[in-house]
C-alpha positions as CSV (number, residue, x, y, z in Angstrom):
1,X,69.9,74.4,109.3
2,X,68.8,76.8,112.1
3,X,67.1,75.2,115.1
4,X,63.6,76.2,115.9
5,X,62.4,76.7,119.4
6,X,58.8,75.8,120.4
7,X,56.9,75.8,123.6
8,X,53.7,73.9,124.5
9,X,50.9,76.1,125.6
10,X,47.7,74.8,127.2
11,X,44.5,76.4,126.1
12,X,41.3,75.7,128.0
13,X,39.1,73.3,126.0
14,X,41.5,73.0,123.2
15,X,44.4,71.0,124.7
16,X,48.0,71.7,124.0
17,X,49.4,73.7,121.0
18,X,53.0,74.4,119.9
19,X,54.0,78.1,119.8
20,X,57.2,79.2,118.0
21,X,59.6,81.2,120.2
22,X,62.1,83.3,118.2
23,X,65.7,83.2,119.4
24,X,66.8,85.8,121.9
25,X,67.7,89.1,120.0
26,X,66.1,87.9,116.7
27,X,63.6,90.7,116.8
28,X,66.2,93.4,117.6
29,X,68.4,92.1,114.8
30,X,65.6,92.2,112.3
31,X,64.6,95.7,113.4
32,X,68.2,96.9,113.1
33,X,68.7,95.4,109.6
34,X,65.4,96.9,108.6
35,X,66.4,100.3,109.8
36,X,63.6,100.3,112.4
37,X,65.9,100.4,115.4
38,X,69.5,101.3,116.1
39,X,69.9,99.2,119.2
40,X,71.0,95.5,119.2
41,X,73.3,94.9,122.2
42,X,74.9,91.4,122.2
43,X,73.4,90.6,118.8
44,X,75.1,88.3,116.3
45,X,75.7,90.6,113.3
46,X,78.7,88.8,111.8
47,X,79.2,89.6,108.2
48,X,76.1,91.8,107.8
49,X,76.0,94.7,105.3
50,X,75.5,98.0,107.2
51,X,77.1,100.2,104.6
52,X,76.1,103.9,105.1
53,X,73.6,102.9,107.9
54,X,72.8,105.7,110.3
55,X,73.7,104.1,113.7
56,X,74.3,107.4,115.6
57,X,74.1,106.8,119.3
58,X,73.3,103.1,118.7
59,X,73.6,100.6,121.5
60,X,75.7,97.7,120.1
61,X,77.6,96.8,123.2
62,X,79.0,93.3,123.1
63,X,77.6,92.7,119.6
64,X,79.4,90.4,117.1
65,X,80.2,92.5,114.1
66,X,83.1,90.5,112.8
67,X,83.6,90.8,109.1
68,X,80.6,93.3,108.9
69,X,80.6,96.0,106.2
70,X,80.2,99.4,108.0
71,X,81.8,101.4,105.2
72,X,80.8,105.1,105.6
73,X,78.3,104.2,108.4
74,X,77.4,106.8,111.0
75,X,78.4,105.5,114.4
76,X,79.1,108.7,116.3
77,X,78.4,108.4,120.0
78,X,77.6,104.7,119.5
79,X,78.1,102.2,122.3
80,X,80.4,99.4,121.0
81,X,81.9,98.5,124.3
82,X,83.3,95.0,124.2
83,X,82.0,94.5,120.6
84,X,83.7,92.1,118.2
85,X,84.7,94.1,115.0
86,X,87.5,91.7,113.9
87,X,88.2,92.2,110.2
88,X,85.2,94.6,109.8
89,X,85.2,97.2,107.1
90,X,85.0,100.6,108.8
91,X,86.6,102.6,106.1
92,X,85.5,106.3,106.1
93,X,83.2,105.5,109.1
94,X,82.1,108.2,111.5
95,X,83.0,106.9,115.0
96,X,83.5,110.3,116.8
97,X,82.9,110.0,120.5
98,X,82.1,106.3,120.1
99,X,82.6,103.9,123.1
100,X,84.9,101.1,122.0
101,X,86.6,100.2,125.3
102,X,87.7,96.6,125.2
103,X,86.4,96.2,121.6
104,X,88.1,93.7,119.3
105,X,89.2,95.4,116.0
106,X,92.1,93.1,115.0
107,X,92.8,93.3,111.2
108,X,89.9,95.8,110.9
109,X,89.9,98.3,108.0
110,X,89.7,101.9,109.3
111,X,91.1,103.9,106.5
112,X,90.2,107.5,106.7
113,X,87.8,106.8,109.6
114,X,87.0,109.5,112.1
115,X,87.6,108.3,115.7
116,X,88.1,111.7,117.2
117,X,87.5,111.6,121.0
118,X,86.5,107.9,120.8
119,X,87.2,105.7,123.8
120,X,89.4,102.8,122.7
121,X,91.0,102.0,126.0
122,X,92.2,98.4,126.3
123,X,90.9,97.8,122.7
124,X,92.6,95.2,120.4
125,X,93.6,96.9,117.2
126,X,96.5,94.6,116.3
127,X,97.1,94.6,112.6
128,X,94.4,97.2,111.9
129,X,94.6,99.3,108.7
130,X,94.1,102.8,109.9
131,X,96.0,104.9,107.4
132,X,94.8,108.6,107.2
133,X,92.4,108.0,110.1
134,X,91.6,110.7,112.7
135,X,92.2,109.9,116.3
136,X,92.4,113.4,117.7
137,X,92.1,113.3,121.5
138,X,91.1,109.6,121.3
139,X,91.6,107.5,124.4
140,X,93.8,104.5,123.6
141,X,95.2,103.8,127.0
142,X,96.6,100.2,127.2
143,X,95.4,99.4,123.7
144,X,97.0,96.8,121.6
145,X,97.9,98.5,118.3
146,X,100.9,96.3,117.3
147,X,101.6,95.7,113.6
148,X,99.1,98.3,112.6
149,X,99.1,100.8,109.8
150,X,98.7,104.4,111.1
151,X,100.6,106.2,108.4
152,X,99.4,109.8,107.9
153,X,97.0,109.5,110.8
154,X,96.0,112.5,112.9
155,X,96.5,111.7,116.6
156,X,97.0,115.1,118.1
157,X,96.5,114.9,121.9
158,X,95.7,111.1,121.8
159,X,96.0,109.3,125.1
160,X,98.3,106.3,124.4
161,X,99.8,105.7,127.8
162,X,101.0,102.1,128.1
163,X,99.7,101.2,124.6
164,X,101.5,98.6,122.4
165,X,102.4,100.2,119.1
166,X,105.4,97.9,118.4
167,X,106.2,97.3,114.7
168,X,103.5,99.7,113.6
169,X,103.7,102.2,110.7
170,X,103.4,105.7,112.2
171,X,105.2,107.5,109.4
172,X,104.1,111.1,108.9
173,X,101.6,110.7,111.7
174,X,100.7,113.7,113.7
175,X,101.2,113.0,117.4
176,X,101.6,116.5,118.8
177,X,101.2,116.5,122.6
178,X,100.1,112.9,122.6
179,X,100.4,110.9,125.8
180,X,102.8,108.0,125.1
181,X,104.4,107.5,128.5
182,X,105.4,103.8,128.9
183,X,104.2,103.0,125.4
184,X,105.8,100.3,123.3
185,X,107.1,101.6,120.0
186,X,110.0,99.2,119.4
187,X,110.8,98.6,115.7
188,X,108.0,101.1,114.8
189,X,108.3,103.5,111.9
190,X,108.0,107.2,113.0
191,X,109.8,108.7,110.0
192,X,108.7,112.3,109.6
193,X,106.2,112.0,112.4
194,X,105.2,115.1,114.3
195,X,105.9,114.4,118.0
196,X,106.2,118.0,119.2
197,X,105.4,118.3,122.9
198,X,104.6,114.5,123.1
199,X,105.0,112.7,126.5
200,X,107.3,109.7,125.8
201,X,108.6,109.2,129.3
202,X,109.9,105.6,129.8
203,X,108.6,104.7,126.3
204,X,110.3,101.7,124.5
205,X,111.6,103.0,121.2
206,X,114.5,100.7,120.7
207,X,115.2,100.1,117.0
208,X,112.5,102.6,116.1
209,X,112.9,104.7,112.9
210,X,112.6,108.4,113.8
211,X,114.3,109.8,110.7
212,X,113.2,113.4,110.1
213,X,110.8,113.2,113.0
214,X,110.0,116.4,114.9
215,X,110.6,115.8,118.6
216,X,110.8,119.5,119.6
217,X,109.7,119.9,123.2
218,X,109.0,116.2,123.6
219,X,109.8,114.5,126.9
220,X,111.8,111.3,126.3
221,X,113.1,111.1,129.9
222,X,114.0,107.4,130.7
223,X,113.0,106.3,127.3
224,X,114.7,103.3,125.6
225,X,116.2,104.5,122.4
226,X,118.8,101.7,121.9
227,X,119.6,101.3,118.2
228,X,117.0,103.8,117.2
229,X,117.5,106.1,114.2
230,X,117.3,109.8,114.9
231,X,119.0,110.8,111.7
232,X,117.9,114.4,110.8
233,X,115.4,114.4,113.6
234,X,114.6,117.7,115.3
235,X,115.5,117.7,119.0
236,X,115.0,121.3,120.0
237,X,114.3,121.5,123.7
238,X,113.7,117.7,123.8
239,X,114.2,116.2,127.2
240,X,116.5,113.1,127.2
241,X,117.3,112.8,130.9
242,X,118.1,109.2,131.7
243,X,117.3,108.0,128.2
244,X,119.2,105.0,126.9
245,X,120.9,106.1,123.7
246,X,123.3,103.1,123.2
247,X,124.0,102.6,119.5
248,X,121.5,105.3,118.6
249,X,122.0,107.1,115.3
250,X,121.9,110.8,116.2
251,X,120.6,113.6,114.0
252,X,124.1,114.4,112.7
253,X,124.6,110.8,111.6
254,X,127.0,109.9,114.5
255,X,126.5,106.7,116.5
256,X,126.0,107.4,120.2
257,X,128.2,105.2,122.4
């Protein structure tokens, strides 16, 4: 049962009377769900159904949207900084240019979502299902994307410096000219990934699967490739200065010593 908040108000000649005071944010929440407003910063919207809602440029900073249904919603340019979107359904959602810095998206569904140029710096995307999503030029600096599904994603020019992508599925993902310096990619699958011109300096790729990956022109200087599989990978003009290749399976099938 929800608690009700009342205040006693004195009225001249009539004594005291009780006045109901709605909880903070209740009006904003009702307006949002009634499509009367797009702004509800800090609101509790856990589990709500916002399927196909037009929330373009909405202010939902710090809102609790855990488990919410945002399938095919329009959130381009929306402010979701610090929002809780854990286990939310964001499949096919338009999140272009959205502000998601520090947002929590663990186990969220983002299949075929468009996050082009979105700011996801320091966001938690652990275990997120992001297959076929578009993250072109997205900012994911320092983000936690461990154990995530990013197969067939488009991440051309994405900024992933220092991001944790360990054990994630990045097979057939487009990462051309992506910034991955210092990123964690250990035990990840990058089979048939397009990494042409990518910056992977000092990245951790030990035990990563890079079979058939295209690393032409990529910079892997100082990277940890111990035990990685580079079988049939393309290494044309790839920089490997100072890279650790101990026990790495090379493109020709030989084991580097």
